[in-house]
GUVODREN-195493 format. One line per field, with one value per residue (C-alpha): z, x, y; residue number from 1. Coordinates in steps of 0.2 Angstrom, whole numbers, plus 5000, padded with zeros to 4 digits. Last residue first. Layout:
pz	(Z	...)
px	(X	...)
py	(Y	...)
nr	(NUM	...)
This chain:
pz	(5597	5616	5623	5641	5637	5629	5624	5625	5615	5621	5614	5595	5585	5571	5578	5580	5598	5603	5599	5610	5603	5610	5604	5604	5607	5598	5598	5580	5576	5583	5582	5581	5593	5592	5606	5602	5612	5615	5634	5635	5624	5606	5601	5586	5583	5572	5567	5549	5546	5563	5570	5556	5560	5578	5573	5560	5574	5583	5602	5611	5619	5631	5645	5635	5620	5632	5642	5631	5613	5619	5632	5619	5608	5591	5573	5560)
px	(5402	5399	5384	5380	5362	5357	5339	5330	5327	5324	5322	5322	5325	5338	5355	5352	5359	5344	5343	5346	5343	5352	5345	5357	5350	5345	5326	5323	5341	5340	5358	5359	5366	5366	5369	5369	5365	5377	5376	5393	5386	5391	5393	5387	5391	5384	5370	5365	5350	5346	5348	5337	5324	5323	5322	5308	5299	5296	5299	5288	5277	5292	5285	5271	5283	5296	5284	5272	5280	5298	5295	5285	5301	5302	5304	5304)
py	(5296	5298	5289	5294	5301	5284	5286	5269	5254	5236	5218	5221	5204	5208	5204	5185	5187	5197	5216	5231	5248	5263	5280	5295	5312	5328	5324	5326	5323	5305	5298	5279	5266	5247	5236	5217	5202	5188	5188	5196	5211	5213	5231	5241	5259	5273	5260	5259	5247	5241	5259	5266	5253	5259	5277	5273	5263	5279	5280	5293	5279	5274	5264	5256	5253	5245	5234	5225	5226	5226	5212	5202	5202	5211	5207	5220)
nr	(76	75	74	73	72	71	70	69	68	67	66	65	64	63	62	61	60	59	58	57	56	55	54	53	52	51	50	49	48	47	46	45	44	43	42	41	40	39	38	37	36	35	34	33	32	31	30	29	28	27	26	25	24	23	22	21	20	19	18	17	16	15	14	13	12	11	10	9	8	7	6	5	4	3	2	1)
């Protein structure tokens, strides 16, 4: 899995509870995928272990992970 320096140095430090398997699940089979105006993609996956949705943001290539966080406002 490709990641940005921001993801490695900021996101994982701020959110040490994130599991790479959750992020990989979002990349493999997102519940929803949405292209942002800047070309990046938002991907959502449900994390049963935590009972919330995780939003993963990738670069425009759709595979390089830039950000990931619980999305409490997501409605399926």
